[in-house]
C-alpha positions in Angstrom: -34.3 23.1 25.0 -37.4 22.1 23.0 -37.2 20.1 19.8 -39.7 19.3 17.1 -39.9 18.3 13.5 -38.6 20.8 11.0 -41.6 22.3 9.3 -42.3 24.8 6.5 -43.9 28.1 7.3 -47.3 27.9 5.7 -48.1 31.6 5.4 -44.8 33.4 4.6 -41.8 31.8 3.1 -38.7 32.8 1.1 -37.9 30.5 -1.9 -34.7 30.5 -3.8 -36.2 28.2 -6.5 -38.6 29.3 -9.0 -40.1 32.9 -9.5 -43.3 34.4 -11.1 -43.3 34.0 -14.8 -42.7 37.1 -17.0 -46.3 38.0 -17.4 -47.0 37.9 -13.7 -43.9 39.8 -13.0 -44.8 42.4 -15.6 -48.2 43.0 -14.3 -46.9 43.1 -10.8 -44.3 45.7 -11.6 -47.0 47.8 -13.3 -49.3 47.9 -10.3 -46.7 48.5 -7.8 -45.0 51.1 -9.9 -48.3 53.1 -9.9 -48.5 52.9 -6.1 -44.9 53.9 -5.8 -45.5 57.1 -7.7 -48.5 57.8 -5.5 -46.6 57.3 -2.3 -43.7 59.4 -3.5 -45.9 62.3 -4.3 -47.9 62.3 -1.2 -45.0 61.7 1.2 -42.2 63.8 -0.2 -41.3 65.0 3.2 -40.2 61.4 4.1 -38.0 61.1 1.0 -35.4 58.8 2.7 -37.9 56.1 3.8 -39.9 56.3 0.6 -36.8 55.9 -1.4 -36.0 52.6 0.3 -39.5 51.4 -0.3 -39.5 52.3 -3.9 -36.1 50.5 -4.5 -37.8 47.3 -3.2 -40.9 47.7 -5.3 -39.1 48.6 -8.5 -37.0 45.6 -8.1 -40.1 43.5 -8.6 -40.5 42.4 -5.1 -37.1 40.9 -4.9 -35.1 40.8 -1.7 -31.5 41.8 -1.6 -30.4 38.3 -2.3 -32.7 38.0 -5.4 -35.4 35.8 -3.7 -39.1 36.4 -3.9 -41.5 36.9 -1.0 -44.3 34.4 -1.5 -47.6 35.3 0.1 -49.1 31.8 -0.7 -48.5 28.6 1.0 -47.3 25.6 -0.9 -50.0 23.8 -2.7 -49.2 20.6 -1.0 -49.3 22.0 2.5 -51.5 19.6 4.7 -55.0 20.3 5.6 -54.3 21.5 9.2 -52.5 24.6 8.0 -53.6 27.8 9.7 -54.2 30.6 7.2 -54.9 34.1 8.1 -58.0 34.2 5.8 -59.8 31.3 7.5 -59.8 32.6 11.1 -63.3 34.0 10.6 -64.7 30.6 10.5 -64.0 30.3 14.2 -66.3 32.8 15.7 -65.9 31.5 19.2 -62.2 32.3 19.2 -61.2 35.7 20.4 -57.9 37.6 20.4 -56.6 38.0 23.9 -53.1 39.4 23.4 -50.8 40.9 20.8 -47.1 40.4 21.1 -44.4 42.2 19.2 -41.8 39.6 17.9 -39.6 41.5 15.5 -38.2 45.0 15.2 -36.1 45.7 12.2 -35.7 47.4 8.8 -34.6 44.5 6.7 -36.1 43.4 3.4 -37.6 40.3 4.8 -38.4 38.8 8.4 -36.4 36.4 10.5 -39.0 33.7 10.0 -38.5 33.8 6.2 -34.9 32.7 6.4 -35.8 29.1 7.6 -35.6 26.4 5.1 -38.3 24.3 6.7 -39.7 21.0 5.5 -41.8 18.4 7.2 -40.2 15.1 8.5 -42.6 12.3 8.1 -41.5 8.8 8.8 -42.9 7.6 5.5 -42.3 9.7 2.4 -40.5 12.9 1.6 -43.5 15.0 0.9 -47.3 15.4 1.5 -48.7 13.6 -1.6 -47.1 10.3 -0.6 -47.6 10.5 3.1 -49.9 8.1 5.0 -52.3 8.7 7.9 -50.0 6.8 10.2 -47.4 9.5 9.9 -49.5 11.8 12.1 -50.1 11.4 15.8 -53.4 9.7 16.6 -53.8 11.0 20.1 -52.4 13.4 22.7 -50.9 12.2 26.1 -51.3 15.0 28.6 -48.4 15.9 30.8 -50.3 17.3 33.6 -48.3 19.2 36.3 -48.7 22.0 38.8 -46.2 24.7 37.6 -42.6 24.2 38.6 -42.8 20.5 39.1 -40.7 18.9 36.4 -42.5 19.6 33.1 -39.5 21.0 31.2 -37.2 18.3 32.0 -39.7 15.5 31.3 -40.4 16.9 27.8 -36.7 17.5 27.1 -35.9 14.0 28.3 -38.5 12.3 25.9 -37.3 14.4 23.0 -33.6 13.4 23.6 -34.2 9.8 24.5 -36.6 8.9 21.6 -35.8 11.7 19.1 -39.6 12.4 18.8 -41.2 15.7 19.1 -43.5 16.9 21.8 -46.5 19.3 21.9 -48.0 22.0 24.0 -51.3 23.8 24.5 -49.5 27.1 24.4 -48.4 27.9 20.8 -46.0 30.7 21.3 -44.0 29.5 24.3 -41.4 27.6 22.3 -38.1 28.8 20.8 -39.8 29.9 17.7 -42.1 32.8 18.6 -42.5 34.4 15.1 -44.2 31.5 13.3 -47.7 30.5 13.0 -48.5 27.7 15.5 -48.5 24.3 13.8 -51.3 22.0 15.0 -50.5 18.4 15.9 -53.6 17.0 14.3 -54.6 17.4 10.6 -57.9 18.9 9.6 -60.5 20.8 11.5 -60.1 18.5 14.5 -56.6 19.9 15.1 -56.9 23.6 14.3 -57.5 24.6 17.8 -54.5 22.7 19.2 -52.5 21.3 20.7 -49.4 22.5 18.8 -46.0 21.2 17.9 -43.1 22.6 19.9 -41.0 24.1 17.2 -37.2 24.3 17.3 -35.0 25.4 14.4 -32.4 23.1 12.9 -33.5 19.9 14.6 -35.4 17.0 12.9 -37.4 14.6 14.8 -40.2 12.1 14.1 -43.8 12.4 15.0 -44.9 9.7 17.5 -48.2 7.9 17.5 -49.0 9.3 21.0 -47.6 12.8 21.5 -46.7 14.0 24.9 -48.4 17.3 25.3 -47.9 20.0 28.0 -50.9 21.4 29.9 -51.0 23.2 33.2 -54.8 23.3 33.2 -56.0 26.1 35.5 -56.5 27.2 39.1 -52.8 28.2 39.8 -53.0 32.0 39.6 -51.3 33.9 42.3 -53.9 36.6 42.2 -55.2 37.7 45.5 -58.8 37.2 44.1 -60.0 33.7 44.8 -62.4 34.0 41.8 -59.4 33.7 39.6 -58.3 30.3 40.9 -61.3 28.6 42.5 -62.2 25.7 40.1 -65.0 23.2 39.5 -64.2 19.9 37.8 -65.8 21.2 34.6 -64.0 24.6 34.6 -60.7 22.8 35.3 -61.3 20.4 32.4 -62.0 23.2 30.1 -58.7 24.9 31.3 -56.8 21.7 30.5 -58.2 21.7 27.1 -57.5 25.4 26.4 -54.4 27.1 25.0 -53.1 29.8 22.7 -52.6 29.7 18.9 -50.1 32.0 17.5 -50.8 33.8 14.1 -49.2 36.6 12.2 -51.2 39.8 12.4 -53.0 40.9 9.2 -52.5 44.5 10.0 -48.9 44.5 11.3 -46.4 42.1 9.9 -44.0 42.6 12.8 -46.6 41.3 15.3 -47.9 37.9 16.3 -51.4 37.6 17.8 -52.3 35.2 20.5 -55.8 33.6 20.0 -57.4 31.7 22.8 -58.5 28.2 21.6 -59.9 25.0 23.0 -59.9 21.5 21.5 -62.0 18.4 22.0 -61.3 16.0 24.9 -61.6 13.2 22.4 -58.1 13.9 21.2 -56.7 13.0 24.7 -55.9 9.3 24.9 -53.7 9.2 28.0 -52.5 11.2 31.0 -49.2 11.5 32.7 -49.4 13.3 36.1 -46.3 14.6 37.8 -46.3 15.4 41.6 -43.6 17.3 43.4 -43.0 17.7 47.2 -45.5 20.5 48.1 -43.0 22.2 50.4 -40.5 22.5 47.6 -43.1 23.3 44.9 -44.4 26.3 46.7 -40.9 27.7 47.2 -40.2 27.2 43.5 -43.3 29.2 42.8 -41.8 32.0 44.8 -38.6 31.8 42.8 -40.7 31.9 39.6 -42.2 35.1 40.9 -38.8 36.5 41.5 -37.7 35.7 38.0 -40.7 37.4 36.6 -39.9 40.6 38.5 -36.2 40.3 37.6 -37.3 40.3 33.9 -39.2 43.4 34.6 -36.1 44.9 36.2 -38.2 45.7 39.3 -35.4 46.0 41.9 -37.9 47.5 44.5 -39.8 44.2 44.5 -36.7 42.0 44.4 -35.2 43.9 47.5 -38.5 43.7 49.3 -38.6 39.9 48.9 -35.0 38.6 48.9 -34.1 35.1 47.7 -34.0 33.4 51.1 -36.2 32.1 53.8 -37.1 35.5 55.1 -38.1 36.7 51.7 -40.2 33.7 51.1 -42.0 34.0 54.4 -42.7 37.7 53.7 -44.0 36.9 50.1 -46.3 34.2 51.7 -47.9 37.0 53.9 -48.3 39.3 50.9 -50.4 36.7 48.9 -52.4 35.5 51.8 -55.7 37.4 52.7 -59.0 36.7 54.2 -60.8 36.7 50.8 -60.4 32.9 50.4 -61.6 32.2 53.9 -64.7 34.3 53.3 -65.5 32.6 50.0 -68.7 30.7 50.0 -66.9 27.6 48.9 -64.7 27.3 51.9 -66.2 25.6 54.9 -65.2 26.4 58.6 -63.3 23.3 59.0 -61.0 24.3 56.1 -60.7 27.7 57.4 -59.5 26.3 60.7 -57.0 24.2 58.9 -55.4 27.3 57.3 -54.2 28.4 60.8 -50.4 28.5 60.9 -49.9 27.6 57.2 -47.7 30.0 55.3 -48.7 30.7 51.8 -52.0 29.1 52.6 -53.6 30.4 49.4 -50.9 28.7 47.3 -51.1 25.4 49.2 -54.9 25.6 48.6 -54.2 26.0 44.9 -51.7 23.2 45.0 -54.0 20.6 46.6 -57.0 21.7 44.6 -55.0 21.3 41.4 -54.1 17.7 42.1 -57.6 16.9 43.4 -59.0 18.0 40.1 -56.3 16.4 37.9 -57.2 13.0 39.3 -60.9 13.7 38.9 -60.4 14.8 35.2 -58.3 11.8 34.3 -60.3 9.2 36.1 -63.8 10.5 35.6 -64.2 13.0 32.8 -61.6 11.4 30.4 -61.5 7.9 31.8 -58.2 7.2 30.0 -55.1 5.3 31.1 -52.9 7.3 33.5 -49.3 7.3 34.8 -48.5 9.0 38.0 -44.9 9.7 39.2 -43.1 12.0 41.4 -40.5 14.6 40.5 -38.3 13.1 43.2 -38.3 9.8 41.3 -35.7 11.3 38.9 -33.3 11.4 41.8 -34.1 8.1 43.5 -35.0 5.8 40.6 -34.1 7.5 37.4 -33.7 4.4 35.2 -37.0 2.8 36.3 -39.2 6.0 36.0 -37.7 6.8 32.7 -38.4 3.3 31.2 -41.9 3.4 32.7 -42.6 6.7 31.0 -41.3 5.5 27.7 -43.3 2.3 27.9 -46.4 4.4 28.7 -45.8 6.5 25.7 -45.1 3.4 23.5 -41.7 4.7 22.6 -38.2 3.2 22.2 -34.9 4.9 23.4 -32.5 5.8 20.6 -30.0 7.9 22.6 -28.9 8.5 26.2 -31.1 10.5 28.6 -30.1 14.0 29.3 -28.5 14.6 32.8 -31.0 15.3 35.5 -29.9 18.1 37.9 -32.2 17.8 41.0 -33.9 20.9 42.2 -33.1 22.1 45.8 -35.1 21.0 48.7 -36.6 23.7 50.9 -37.8 21.9 54.0 -35.6 24.5 56.1 -37.8 27.3 54.7 -40.5 26.3 57.2 -40.6 25.9 60.9 -41.5 22.5 62.5 -44.8 24.1 63.5 -45.5 25.2 60.0 -44.7 21.9 58.5 -47.2 20.2 60.9 -49.8 22.8 60.0 -49.2 22.3 56.3 -49.5 18.4 56.7 -52.8 18.9 58.6 -54.2 21.3 56.0 -53.3 18.9 53.1 -54.8 16.0 54.9 -58.0 17.9 55.5 -58.3 19.2 51.9 -56.9 16.3 49.9 -59.0 13.8 48.1 -58.4 10.1 49.1 -56.2 9.6 46.0 -54.3 12.9 46.4 -53.4 12.1 50.0 -52.1 8.7 48.9 -49.4 10.6 47.0 -48.8 13.3 49.6 -48.2 11.4 52.9 -44.7 10.3 51.6 -43.6 13.9 52.1 -44.5 14.2 55.8 -43.0 12.5 58.8 -45.4 10.5 61.1 -45.1 13.4 63.7 -46.2 15.9 61.0 -49.2 13.8 59.9 -50.3 13.1 63.5 -53.6 15.0 63.4 -56.7 12.8 63.7 -57.8 13.6 60.1 -54.4 12.8 58.5 -53.8 9.8 60.6 -57.1 8.4 59.6 -56.3 8.9 55.9 -52.9 7.5 56.2 -54.2 4.2 57.7 -56.7 3.8 55.0 -54.1 4.2 52.4 -51.1 2.3 53.6 
């Protein structure tokens, strides 16, 4: 579950208090009555649907419960509100996807039924709020997919009763609301965004934990989709999606690609998971994706077991990566005997670049911990994380249910080949965090042994 402050919808809201004065209501009825007659005359063949529309219009714009549909945001809405009429100011932003979020025939949409108000630590409204009520910086939660992001965000929300953020505005529980930026003003309009959850009130922390998966993890067969440079990786880390309601179809949310300034990022949390387990978890994610598509043919082709995993590995490996001009012959040789070598390549590349971005491009404080720490030293790692975020616990931590380990999905020879490849491709800092996952026999190649000696 994802929790966030309870917030008012800036663009469309239903209010049970206050209504247009009699003059506005009279002029409104006059205009809409004219349009109602026009529609009725030109669409007589659709009398049933027109009748319903006319009933709504003649009522003065009232819904069945007597409330009015307001098309204007509250006058005291904070500066970082996203309105549909100001999107043109951001010419570099482009619409990349359109998602249907509501299908129905009711008089108003699901998003309008939420009585949403902000929860600032100081003050009950916007007029008396102070700047300290807003986060002053983002703390990136950087993780290769399927390595503990969801639990970490959930844990911080429960432990501290503070909200978290994400680069990806429509991935939370509320998918039919405009994305709400973390930071006020123009600096925040491109993200990151608060993770919204209905019926839960939390406070906004000074430093807000923010999900980003950066880039370079696509399972596409084309290396051009996942080969990254430090600069392209940083740009991916700063990029995300802002959700806005379509101006042409009120039943539709639009996804708009956005990118914010790296100056908003003040700290970095980097999670690492055992590569052997992480790659199998990626296979499970693919199965979940095809299960949602009800693609039984694919699911039967790649069953949820060791044989299915090994078969899937072969399906995503090809010689395109080896033929890339960015891959040297030593690295090509290291691919030998590595199942899912393209995904292990993506895994190591991702962690190499995550360290580079944090230490070089951002030059901000960082905290690195391992997914397995939740199982072996839960209290310590949780306290370290709260201290790093400058937060205090106010409740018990949610139960951590460890993910399964999948060392048995690989043969002994494959595990040794994987250790050799990771040792060859890892940066010095990455290998320092990888060697714990391999026995001395697995890491016995000249390359990995040399690195291990230098990092003990």
